[in-house]
Backbone atoms as SQL, in Angstrom:
CREATE TABLE atoms (id INTEGER PRIMARY KEY, chain TEXT, resi INTEGER, resn TEXT, atom TEXT, x REAL, y REAL, z REAL);
INSERT INTO atoms VALUES
  (1, 'A', 1, 'UNK', 'N', -19.781, 1.353, 24.676),
  (2, 'A', 1, 'UNK', 'CA', -18.500, 1.978, 24.452),
  (3, 'A', 1, 'UNK', 'C', -17.385, 1.193, 25.150),
  (4, 'A', 2, 'UNK', 'N', -17.699, 0.628, 26.304),
  (5, 'A', 2, 'UNK', 'CA', -16.714, -0.151, 27.039),
  (6, 'A', 2, 'UNK', 'C', -16.313, -1.396, 26.254),
  (7, 'A', 3, 'UNK', 'N', -17.244, -1.968, 25.513),
  (8, 'A', 3, 'UNK', 'CA', -16.961, -3.154, 24.699),
  (9, 'A', 3, 'UNK', 'C', -15.989, -2.804, 23.573),
  (10, 'A', 4, 'UNK', 'N', -16.136, -1.624, 22.989),
  (11, 'A', 4, 'UNK', 'CA', -15.247, -1.179, 21.918),
  (12, 'A', 4, 'UNK', 'C', -13.826, -0.999, 22.462),
  (13, 'A', 5, 'UNK', 'N', -13.701, -0.464, 23.657),
  (14, 'A', 5, 'UNK', 'CA', -12.386, -0.279, 24.270),
  (15, 'A', 5, 'UNK', 'C', -11.713, -1.629, 24.511),
  (16, 'A', 6, 'UNK', 'N', -12.457, -2.616, 24.962),
  (17, 'A', 6, 'UNK', 'CA', -11.884, -3.945, 25.200),
  (18, 'A', 6, 'UNK', 'C', -11.401, -4.565, 23.894),
  (19, 'A', 7, 'UNK', 'N', -12.171, -4.399, 22.831),
  (20, 'A', 7, 'UNK', 'CA', -11.781, -4.959, 21.531),
  (21, 'A', 7, 'UNK', 'C', -10.504, -4.277, 21.027),
  (22, 'A', 8, 'UNK', 'N', -10.426, -2.966, 21.190),
  (23, 'A', 8, 'UNK', 'CA', -9.237, -2.235, 20.753),
  (24, 'A', 8, 'UNK', 'C', -8.011, -2.677, 21.540),
  (25, 'A', 9, 'UNK', 'N', -8.158, -2.858, 22.846),
  (26, 'A', 9, 'UNK', 'CA', -7.038, -3.296, 23.685),
  (27, 'A', 9, 'UNK', 'C', -6.599, -4.704, 23.295),
  (28, 'A', 10, 'UNK', 'N', -7.556, -5.592, 23.032),
  (29, 'A', 10, 'UNK', 'CA', -7.220, -6.966, 22.618),
  (30, 'A', 10, 'UNK', 'C', -6.471, -6.947, 21.286),
  (31, 'A', 11, 'UNK', 'N', -6.937, -6.126, 20.342),
  (32, 'A', 11, 'UNK', 'CA', -6.262, -6.037, 19.050),
  (33, 'A', 11, 'UNK', 'C', -4.845, -5.462, 19.192),
  (34, 'A', 12, 'UNK', 'N', -4.669, -4.483, 20.073),
  (35, 'A', 12, 'UNK', 'CA', -3.336, -3.933, 20.311),
  (36, 'A', 12, 'UNK', 'C', -2.394, -4.974, 20.915),
  (37, 'A', 13, 'UNK', 'N', -2.909, -5.743, 21.862),
  (38, 'A', 13, 'UNK', 'CA', -2.093, -6.796, 22.473),
  (39, 'A', 13, 'UNK', 'C', -1.710, -7.841, 21.437),
  (40, 'A', 14, 'UNK', 'N', -2.659, -8.227, 20.585),
  (41, 'A', 14, 'UNK', 'CA', -2.358, -9.200, 19.532),
  (42, 'A', 14, 'UNK', 'C', -1.312, -8.647, 18.554),
  (43, 'A', 15, 'UNK', 'N', -1.405, -7.368, 18.231),
  (44, 'A', 15, 'UNK', 'CA', -0.433, -6.757, 17.324),
  (45, 'A', 15, 'UNK', 'C', 0.963, -6.742, 17.943),
  (46, 'A', 16, 'UNK', 'N', 1.048, -6.448, 19.232),
  (47, 'A', 16, 'UNK', 'CA', 2.342, -6.443, 19.918),
  (48, 'A', 16, 'UNK', 'C', 2.928, -7.850, 19.955),
  (49, 'A', 17, 'UNK', 'N', 2.114, -8.836, 20.258),
  (50, 'A', 17, 'UNK', 'CA', 2.587, -10.226, 20.299),
  (51, 'A', 17, 'UNK', 'C', 3.068, -10.660, 18.914),
  (52, 'A', 18, 'UNK', 'N', 2.304, -10.336, 17.873),
  (53, 'A', 18, 'UNK', 'CA', 2.696, -10.691, 16.514),
  (54, 'A', 18, 'UNK', 'C', 4.015, -10.020, 16.139),
  (55, 'A', 19, 'UNK', 'N', 4.172, -8.764, 16.513),
  (56, 'A', 19, 'UNK', 'CA', 5.396, -8.036, 16.198),
  (57, 'A', 19, 'UNK', 'C', 6.607, -8.668, 16.887),
  (58, 'A', 20, 'UNK', 'N', 6.469, -9.018, 18.146),
  (59, 'A', 20, 'UNK', 'CA', 7.574, -9.635, 18.889),
  (60, 'A', 20, 'UNK', 'C', 7.921, -10.992, 18.290),
  (61, 'A', 21, 'UNK', 'N', 6.906, -11.791, 17.986),
  (62, 'A', 21, 'UNK', 'CA', 7.167, -13.122, 17.425),
  (63, 'A', 21, 'UNK', 'C', 7.827, -13.024, 16.052),
  (64, 'A', 22, 'UNK', 'N', 7.371, -12.111, 15.204),
  (65, 'A', 22, 'UNK', 'CA', 7.975, -11.998, 13.876),
  (66, 'A', 22, 'UNK', 'C', 9.406, -11.471, 13.971),
  (67, 'A', 23, 'UNK', 'N', 9.674, -10.580, 14.913),
  (68, 'A', 23, 'UNK', 'CA', 11.044, -10.094, 15.100),
  (69, 'A', 23, 'UNK', 'C', 11.955, -11.217, 15.564),
  (70, 'A', 24, 'UNK', 'N', 11.504, -12.015, 16.499),
  (71, 'A', 24, 'UNK', 'CA', 12.314, -13.150, 16.962),
  (72, 'A', 24, 'UNK', 'C', 12.550, -14.151, 15.843),
  (73, 'A', 25, 'UNK', 'N', 11.536, -14.394, 15.034),
  (74, 'A', 25, 'UNK', 'CA', 11.679, -15.331, 13.925),
  (75, 'A', 25, 'UNK', 'C', 12.676, -14.796, 12.904),
  (76, 'A', 26, 'UNK', 'N', 12.599, -13.515, 12.573),
  (77, 'A', 26, 'UNK', 'CA', 13.540, -12.931, 11.615),
  (78, 'A', 26, 'UNK', 'C', 14.961, -12.958, 12.146),
  (79, 'A', 27, 'UNK', 'N', 15.145, -12.679, 13.419),
  (80, 'A', 27, 'UNK', 'CA', 16.491, -12.698, 13.984),
  (81, 'A', 27, 'UNK', 'C', 17.057, -14.112, 14.022),
  (82, 'A', 28, 'UNK', 'N', 16.210, -15.103, 14.200),
  (83, 'A', 28, 'UNK', 'CA', 16.697, -16.475, 14.239),
  (84, 'A', 28, 'UNK', 'C', 17.058, -16.976, 12.851),
  (85, 'A', 29, 'UNK', 'N', 16.507, -16.363, 11.799),
  (86, 'A', 29, 'UNK', 'CA', 16.797, -16.804, 10.436),
  (87, 'A', 29, 'UNK', 'C', 17.994, -16.088, 9.822),
  (88, 'A', 30, 'UNK', 'N', 18.514, -15.057, 10.496),
  (89, 'A', 30, 'UNK', 'CA', 19.651, -14.321, 9.948),
  (90, 'A', 30, 'UNK', 'C', 20.904, -15.186, 10.047),
  (91, 'A', 31, 'UNK', 'N', 21.643, -15.241, 8.932),
  (92, 'A', 31, 'UNK', 'CA', 22.907, -15.967, 8.924),
  (93, 'A', 31, 'UNK', 'C', 24.015, -14.966, 9.252),
  (94, 'A', 32, 'UNK', 'N', 24.665, -15.137, 10.398),
  (95, 'A', 32, 'UNK', 'CA', 25.662, -14.181, 10.840),
  (96, 'A', 32, 'UNK', 'C', 27.036, -14.432, 10.233),
  (97, 'A', 33, 'UNK', 'N', 27.187, -15.481, 9.400),
  (98, 'A', 33, 'UNK', 'CA', 28.460, -15.747, 8.755),
  (99, 'A', 33, 'UNK', 'C', 28.461, -15.031, 7.416),
  (100, 'A', 34, 'UNK', 'N', 29.170, -13.912, 7.369),
  (101, 'A', 34, 'UNK', 'CA', 29.217, -13.147, 6.133),
  (102, 'A', 34, 'UNK', 'C', 30.305, -13.725, 5.242),
  (103, 'A', 35, 'UNK', 'N', 29.931, -14.107, 4.041),
  (104, 'A', 35, 'UNK', 'CA', 30.878, -14.693, 3.105),
  (105, 'A', 35, 'UNK', 'C', 31.156, -13.677, 2.006),
  (106, 'A', 36, 'UNK', 'N', 32.401, -13.632, 1.536),
  (107, 'A', 36, 'UNK', 'CA', 32.705, -12.701, 0.445),
  (108, 'A', 36, 'UNK', 'C', 31.960, -13.111, -0.828),
  (109, 'A', 37, 'UNK', 'N', 31.590, -12.115, -1.599),
  (110, 'A', 37, 'UNK', 'CA', 30.852, -12.366, -2.830),
  (111, 'A', 37, 'UNK', 'C', 31.787, -12.097, -3.995),
  (112, 'A', 38, 'UNK', 'N', 31.858, -13.033, -4.920),
  (113, 'A', 38, 'UNK', 'CA', 32.645, -12.833, -6.133),
  (114, 'A', 38, 'UNK', 'C', 31.791, -12.109, -7.140),
  (115, 'A', 39, 'UNK', 'N', 32.215, -10.921, -7.529),
  (116, 'A', 39, 'UNK', 'CA', 31.487, -10.142, -8.521),
  (117, 'A', 39, 'UNK', 'C', 32.397, -9.955, -9.716),
  (118, 'A', 40, 'UNK', 'N', 31.958, -10.421, -10.866),
  (119, 'A', 40, 'UNK', 'CA', 32.727, -10.238, -12.089),
  (120, 'A', 40, 'UNK', 'C', 32.137, -9.062, -12.843),
  (121, 'A', 41, 'UNK', 'N', 32.955, -8.041, -13.045),
  (122, 'A', 41, 'UNK', 'CA', 32.496, -6.845, -13.735),
  (123, 'A', 41, 'UNK', 'C', 32.817, -6.993, -15.209),
  (124, 'A', 42, 'UNK', 'N', 31.795, -6.956, -16.065),
  (125, 'A', 42, 'UNK', 'CA', 32.077, -7.046, -17.498),
  (126, 'A', 42, 'UNK', 'C', 32.704, -5.754, -17.992),
  (127, 'A', 43, 'UNK', 'N', 33.660, -5.875, -18.856),
  (128, 'A', 43, 'UNK', 'CA', 34.309, -4.690, -19.394),
  (129, 'A', 43, 'UNK', 'C', 35.727, -4.571, -18.875),
  (130, 'A', 44, 'UNK', 'N', 36.311, -3.416, -19.074),
  (131, 'A', 44, 'UNK', 'CA', 37.683, -3.168, -18.669),
  (132, 'A', 44, 'UNK', 'C', 37.690, -2.193, -17.497),
  (133, 'A', 45, 'UNK', 'N', 38.480, -2.512, -16.505),
  (134, 'A', 45, 'UNK', 'CA', 38.620, -1.615, -15.355),
  (135, 'A', 45, 'UNK', 'C', 40.058, -1.139, -15.313),
  (136, 'A', 46, 'UNK', 'N', 40.250, 0.161, -15.351),
  (137, 'A', 46, 'UNK', 'CA', 41.590, 0.732, -15.287),
  (138, 'A', 46, 'UNK', 'C', 41.675, 1.596, -14.039),
  (139, 'A', 47, 'UNK', 'N', 42.826, 1.573, -13.382),
  (140, 'A', 47, 'UNK', 'CA', 42.978, 2.346, -12.158),
  (141, 'A', 47, 'UNK', 'C', 44.148, 3.308, -12.224),
  (142, 'A', 48, 'UNK', 'N', 44.305, 4.092, -11.185),
  (143, 'A', 48, 'UNK', 'CA', 45.452, 4.982, -11.068),
  (144, 'A', 48, 'UNK', 'C', 45.951, 4.921, -9.626),
  (145, 'A', 49, 'UNK', 'N', 47.099, 5.514, -9.317),
  (146, 'A', 49, 'UNK', 'CA', 47.675, 5.416, -7.956),
  (147, 'A', 49, 'UNK', 'C', 46.789, 6.020, -6.859),
  (148, 'A', 50, 'UNK', 'N', 45.843, 6.890, -7.209),
  (149, 'A', 50, 'UNK', 'CA', 44.984, 7.493, -6.190),
  (150, 'A', 50, 'UNK', 'C', 43.875, 6.555, -5.729),
  (151, 'A', 51, 'UNK', 'N', 43.722, 5.432, -6.397),
  (152, 'A', 51, 'UNK', 'CA', 42.670, 4.494, -6.022),
  (153, 'A', 51, 'UNK', 'C', 41.382, 4.711, -6.786),
  (154, 'A', 52, 'UNK', 'N', 41.365, 5.707, -7.673),
  (155, 'A', 52, 'UNK', 'CA', 40.174, 5.927, -8.490),
  (156, 'A', 52, 'UNK', 'C', 40.173, 4.928, -9.636),
  (157, 'A', 53, 'UNK', 'N', 39.013, 4.522, -10.042),
  (158, 'A', 53, 'UNK', 'CA', 38.934, 3.579, -11.148),
  (159, 'A', 53, 'UNK', 'C', 38.142, 4.192, -12.294),
  (160, 'A', 54, 'UNK', 'N', 38.430, 3.694, -13.492),
  (161, 'A', 54, 'UNK', 'CA', 37.682, 4.088, -14.674),
  (162, 'A', 54, 'UNK', 'C', 37.029, 2.825, -15.213),
  (163, 'A', 55, 'UNK', 'N', 35.729, 2.823, -15.265),
  (164, 'A', 55, 'UNK', 'CA', 34.987, 1.642, -15.671),
  (165, 'A', 55, 'UNK', 'C', 34.445, 1.860, -17.075),
  (166, 'A', 56, 'UNK', 'N', 34.765, 0.919, -17.950),
  (167, 'A', 56, 'UNK', 'CA', 34.259, 0.970, -19.317),
  (168, 'A', 56, 'UNK', 'C', 33.350, -0.230, -19.502),
  (169, 'A', 57, 'UNK', 'N', 32.066, 0.016, -19.739),
  (170, 'A', 57, 'UNK', 'CA', 31.101, -1.071, -19.910),
  (171, 'A', 57, 'UNK', 'C', 30.881, -1.272, -21.397),
  (172, 'A', 58, 'UNK', 'N', 31.093, -2.506, -21.831),
  (173, 'A', 58, 'UNK', 'CA', 30.913, -2.827, -23.236),
  (174, 'A', 58, 'UNK', 'C', 29.545, -3.468, -23.431),
  (175, 'A', 59, 'UNK', 'N', 28.959, -3.211, -24.592),
  (176, 'A', 59, 'UNK', 'CA', 27.666, -3.814, -24.907),
  (177, 'A', 59, 'UNK', 'C', 27.814, -5.286, -25.263),
  (178, 'A', 60, 'UNK', 'N', 26.705, -5.997, -25.290),
  (179, 'A', 60, 'UNK', 'CA', 26.718, -7.404, -25.674),
  (180, 'A', 60, 'UNK', 'C', 27.023, -7.510, -27.161),
  (181, 'A', 61, 'UNK', 'N', 27.760, -8.563, -27.563),
  (182, 'A', 61, 'UNK', 'CA', 28.029, -8.720, -28.993),
  (183, 'A', 61, 'UNK', 'C', 26.747, -9.058, -29.745),
  (184, 'A', 62, 'UNK', 'N', 26.681, -8.613, -30.988),
  (185, 'A', 62, 'UNK', 'CA', 25.502, -8.897, -31.805),
  (186, 'A', 62, 'UNK', 'C', 25.454, -10.378, -32.129),
  (187, 'A', 63, 'UNK', 'N', 24.264, -10.939, -32.141),
  (188, 'A', 63, 'UNK', 'CA', 24.124, -12.350, -32.510),
  (189, 'A', 63, 'UNK', 'C', 23.825, -12.432, -33.999),
  (190, 'A', 64, 'UNK', 'N', 24.274, -13.494, -34.622),
  (191, 'A', 64, 'UNK', 'CA', 24.057, -13.676, -36.052),
  (192, 'A', 64, 'UNK', 'C', 22.581, -13.874, -36.324),
  (193, 'A', 65, 'UNK', 'N', 22.061, -13.168, -37.288),
  (194, 'A', 65, 'UNK', 'CA', 20.651, -13.327, -37.669),
  (195, 'A', 65, 'UNK', 'C', 19.706, -12.433, -36.914),
  (196, 'A', 66, 'UNK', 'N', 20.197, -11.719, -35.896),
  (197, 'A', 66, 'UNK', 'CA', 19.298, -10.813, -35.154),
  (198, 'A', 66, 'UNK', 'C', 19.215, -9.511, -35.921),
  (199, 'A', 67, 'UNK', 'N', 18.070, -8.950, -35.969),
  (200, 'A', 67, 'UNK', 'CA', 18.010, -7.724, -36.705),
  (201, 'A', 67, 'UNK', 'C', 16.792, -7.000, -36.399);
């Protein structure tokens, strides 16, 4: 039974080490320079003075020969 406890403790320590290393790796890969994203909305967008918008989404035009 003592051998099982040692194996469990070793596995827990390995899991903690893996978790810390993966967290450090993820934090080092994060790009902290946030750049604005250009998003083009298809369709017509109409607004009013309250700041509410009305979005009209148009379908894709039909292609010739598709049926």
